[in-house]
N, C-alpha and C positions, 0 to 999 in steps of 0.2 A: 700759977701756970694754967693756961686755958685748956679746958677739957674738950677733946675732939668729939665726944658724944654730944656735948651741948651744941657744937657747930652743926653736927649731923641733924639734930632735932630741929634747929633753925632752918636749915636748907630744905628738909622734907616738908615741914609745916608750910614754908613759903611756896613750895612747888605744888602742894596739894590744896593750899588755901584753907587748911583746917588742922587744928592741933589734935583733935580726936582721930582724924584720918592718919595723921603722922604717927600717933600712938599705936594704931592698929598695924601700920606697916612695920614699926619698930618692935612690935610684940610687947609693948609696955602699957601701963595704965596712963590715962590722960593726965592726972595730977603730976605724975613723974615727969612727963614730957614738958608740961607747962613750967614745972620747977626748973628744968634744965635751961629752957629758954630765958626764964627770969634771971637765973644765975649768970647766963651769958651776957645779958643786958647790963647786969651789975659789973661784970668783968670789963666790958667795953665802955661803960659810962654813957650809953645811948639807948634809946627805946627803938626796938626793931620792928614792932608791930603796933598798929592801931586796932585794938580789939573790939569786936562787935559781939552780938548775942550768939550767933551760930558760926561765925567764921572770923578769920583774922586777915588783916590787910597790911601790907608792908608800909612802914613809915618811910620818910625820905631817907633816913639813915639806913633803914633796911634795904631799900632799893639800891643804894650806893654800895652796900657791903655784900649783898647776895652773890654777885659774880665772883668776888674775891673769896667768899666762903666756899663756893662750889669748887674753885680752883684749889683752895687749901685742902678740901676734903679729898679731891682726886689725887693730889700729891701725897696725902697721908696714906691713902689706900695703896698707891704704888710703892710707897716706903714700906708698908706692912707686908705687901706681897713679896718685895725683894728680900726683906729680912727673913720671911718664912722660907723662901727658896734657898737662901744662903744657909740657913740652919739645917735644911734637908740635904743639900748637895755640896756644901762647903766651897762653892764656886760662884762668883758673880760675873766672871768674864772667862770666856774660852778663846784661846788664840790658836788658830790653825796656820802653820807655815806651809807654803807651797813653793816648790822649786821653780825657777824661771823656765818658761817654754811649755810647762804642762798646761794643756787646755783646761780652762776653768768652767767651761759649759757643763761638764759632768757633775759639777758641785751644786748646780742651781737647785735641784730637787732636794739634795742633802740639806742645804742651808734653809730653804723654805720649810721643810718638815721639822727641822730642829727648832725654828722660831715658833711653830705651832705647839710643839711639845714643851718648850721651855721659854715662854714669852718674857720672863723676868730676867733671863740670863743674856748678858751682852756678848757679842760675837765679833772677833777681830780676825780678818784674813790678811796675812802678811805674805807678799810675793817678793822673792829676792833670789840671789844666787846662793848656791848650796853652802858655801863657806860661812856666809852671814847667818843663814838659818841654823846651821849646826851649832854655831857659837851661842845663839839665842836659846836653842833647844837645850844645850848642855848647861846653860845658866838657869834653866827653869822658867824662862820668859815665854816659851812656846809650849803648849800642851801636846799638840799633835804636829807631826812633820810628814808631809806628803812629798816624796822625792822620786827621782828616777831610781830604778832598781840598782842596788849595789852588787859588787862581786863577792861580798862576804857570804860564806856558806851558812853560818848561823850566828845570831846575835845573842849575847848572854846578859848584857847590861841594860837593855831596853826591851819593851814589848814591840813586836813587829808583825807585819803580815804583807806578803807580796800579792798585790791585787791589781787585776786589770792591765790592759795594754792599750796604747793608742798608736795609730798609723801615722807615719811622717812621710810626706811625698814631695817630689820635686815639681814645682809649678812654674809655668811660663804663660805669658799672654797668648791669646789665640792669634794675634798678629805677629808674634815672634817667629823668626825662621825656624827656631827649635821646635815649634808646635807641629811642624810638618813631619817630624821624625818621632816614631814611637820609642826608639831607643837612641841615646846619645852617648858619646864617649866623654869622659871627664875633660879631655883636652879641648873639646868643642865648647866648653863653658868658659874657657879662659878669656875670650874676647868680650864677654858680656859682664855687666855689673851684677853682683849678687846683692839682693836686698835681705838684710839680716834683721830678724825680729828680736828686739831686746827682751821681749816677753816679761816685762816687769822688773828687769834687772837694772839697778841704778847705775852701776859702773860698766863701761863697755870694754875695759881692758881684758877681761877674761873670756869675751865672746869668741866663739870659734868661727872663722871664715875659711872657706875651703878652696874651691877650684878656680877662683878668679882673683886677680891682683887688684881689682876695683870693687869696692863694696859701699853700701850705704846702710848704716845702723839706724833703725827706726823703732822707738818704743811703742808707738801707736799702731795697732794691728790694722785698723781701718785705713789709715793713711798708707801703710805699706801695700795693702792689696790694691788701693787705687793707683799708686805709682806703678805697681807691677802690671796691672791691666793696661795702663796707658803707655808702658815702656816696652823695652826689648830685653830686660834682664830676667833673672830667675830668683826663686826663693825656695827654701825648704821649710814647710809648715805642717803642723798637724792637719790631717785630712779633714777632721770634723770642723775646723775653723775656716775652711775654704770650700766646704761642700756646696754652699749656696751659689757661689760664683762659678764653680765647676758645672753645676746643673744648668746654670744660665748660659753656659758656653763662653763665659768671659775669661776663664782660666783653663788651662789644659795640663793634665798630668803626663809627664814623660819619665822614662826610666833610664837609669845609667846602665851601660853594658857590663859594669862590674857589680851591679846590684839589681838583678832582674825582679826581685820581689820588693814590695813596699817595706820600709824599715818599721819594725814594731818596737816601741819603747815601753818596757815594763815599768810598773809603778810599785812603790813600796811605802807603806804607812808605818810610822814609828810613834810610840808613845812611852811615857814614863810608867814604870811599874806602879801599880795601885790605881792608875787612872781608870782602868776597866772595872774596878770594884764598886764604883758608884753608879747609881742609876743613870745619872747624866752622862758619865763617860762611856758606859756600856752602850747606851742608846746612840750616841754620836759615832762610836766605832762601828756599830752594826749598820748604821745608815751609810757611812762611807764605804764600807766593805761591799755591801749589797749593791750600791749604785755604781761604783767604779768597776766591779767585777763584770758588769754588763757592757763595758766599753769595748769597741772593736777597732 
């Protein structure tokens, strides 16, 4: 079996153009590094260098194999790093489930910071309706579950924390007749089409539609906002996801006469017992709690 140390000696000697320089970088004696390269040549059955008095020059075989040796060395280092991380954290993949309609922009800092702290750990973000996520969470396929706050007073079978809120608003285009009114009655919405954001939900059967008999279910938020801006319908969306269009005067917030204040949706984070006992789990929990507690 080929020794990775021999491959490393070959790569460094080729890059520095000197076996003695490679030996210094590796912290070894020159005869040892020369022996490793010679043994690699025997393993491969080719001569890698044309040797001179003070320096080495790659042979045709060496020129051909050097890029592949660099790639193999890089892959080995990634393999070793991943193995070390797994030995430390007992996790190679973290899966975070997020309930449909929860704005994901609050997670950007969380995910980027997590990547910096744990570069060898893979991260999966799964967005779906709550029933699907609950099933996956209960089966152990999801490590963390971010959902809308439940009515349960206290949870005894899982770890949990109620964190943050986001505002949901009623939006219309500035050209809609509804935009001329600060407050509207639910009955006034009946004649307009409701644009319903599927919010990552794969199935539309469980989506709630409210005040209109005509609706359009759209999974893509950008398309929904474009249709809303150009049309005369309305939509209920998280405020943070439409703030740019509101600031630009393209969309207007109106209130219902039965709900004078913006609706605030509370968030709840759940995890399996024991997840917080690892450095990886504790770090991710702290990141999510600190970031989402700042939502308004």
